[in-house]
N, C-alpha and C positions, 0 to 999 in steps of 0.2 A: 284652682277650680276655674272650670271654663274657659281655660287658655291664660288664666290671669295667676300669676304668683302672689299669693294672698300670705300671710304670716299673722301668728298670734303670740302674745305672750308666754310663756312656758308655764307661769304661775296662772293662768288661767285656763290651762289645758290638761284635763284630767288624764284623758287615755286617748289610745287609737283603738278601735276596737273592730270588730268585724260584725254586719248587721246579718245574723243569721235567718232571723225571721222579724220583719215588721209587722204588726199586727195593725190594721186599720180600725180606727175609729169612729163609729156611725156619728155623723153630723158633725165632724170635727171640721173647724174653719182651715183653709189656706193660712201658714205654710206648713201644719202639722201635717206630716205624713202617717204617721202612727206611732204605735210605741213600740220599745224593743226591750228584752229583759237583759238586765246587765248586773249577774252572779247574785239575782235575786230581787233586785231593785227595777221597778218600772220607769222607765226612762223616755222622755219624748225625743221622737225622731221628726225632726224641722227641716225644711228645704231652704238654706239663706239665698239661693242664687236669685230669685226674682227680687228680693230687696236689694240684693247689689248689681242688680241690672244685666244678669247673665240669666242664660236660658236654664229653665228649669231640667231638672234630671229626676227620674222616681229613683226611688231607693231599689236596688237590687240585692236580692238573696247574697250572702256573700262577700258584698261590695264593704269598702272602708269607712268609717265617720268617725270624727272627732267628737270627743266629748267636752264640753266647755263648761266652765262653771264662774259667774260672776254676779256681784249684787244679789246675790240669794237665790238666782234662777241656773238652772242647769239643764243642757239637753244636748244629744249628739246631731251634728250634722253631717251628712253625707258628703265625701271629699273624693277626688279622684286619685289622690296619694300623698305621699310626705316626702319631701324633698330631703329631710333631715332638721338637725337642731342647729342652729347658728348664733355666736354669742355678736351682742353688739353694744354698745355704750348708751347712746341715746338714738331714737328714731329722729330723722330730718322731716320737717315741717311736710304737710300733704299739701301745702298751696301750688306745686307746681300739677298736681292732679286737676283733670278737667271737672268743673262742678257738675255734679249729677249724684246717683246714689250710692256710687262706691266711695265719692269723696266723703258723704255724709257720714258712712260707718269707720272711715278711716283715723287712724289716730295720729299716723306717721307714715314715713318711707323709710324702709330700711335699706341699706347699700347692699348689693350683690354683686360678685363678679359678671354674672351675665346680662341679668337686668336686675332692678329694684323690685323688691317685694312689698306689697300695700299692708301695714300694720293694721290689724280691724282692732276698734273699740269693742272688745267682747261684750261688756257691759250693756253697751247702747245695741248692739246687736242683737244678743238674746232678749233685751224688753220690747224690740220690735216684734220678734219672732214671735213671742209672747203675747203681745198685746191683743190679737184676734180672739183668745180664750181664756185670757185672765178677767175674772170680772170686776166689772167697775166698782170702786167704794162707794158703799151709800153715801147719799149725799144726807146733810147734818138737818134734822127737822127742827122747826122753831121751838 
């Protein structure tokens, strides 16, 4: 995505879908691009690129998105493509990554023959994506 090789744990990836129609949501805060229909279920479509310090890219009809779920949250994130499934024992620490937004959402680094992939912390990413439109918990009344 955005010229970077990113990875997610397959246990948090529900599927890759084609975004046929993304319906806008009036007044929706960024990063919500809209909603899509996934076999009769309304699914939020959000752009993770700005959170990862990558240039935003609008969701296009027919484009691909990965459906991620973790921590009770679920959303479709537009992606550039899928490189495939790769087995790894455990990710390497994200320490070598430069400090910044991408490192904030990194759970580690997965070695690959050409270049390492940054393994995303899906729960943290979805929480940050949903924060602008998730109502704050009511404060306790004395």
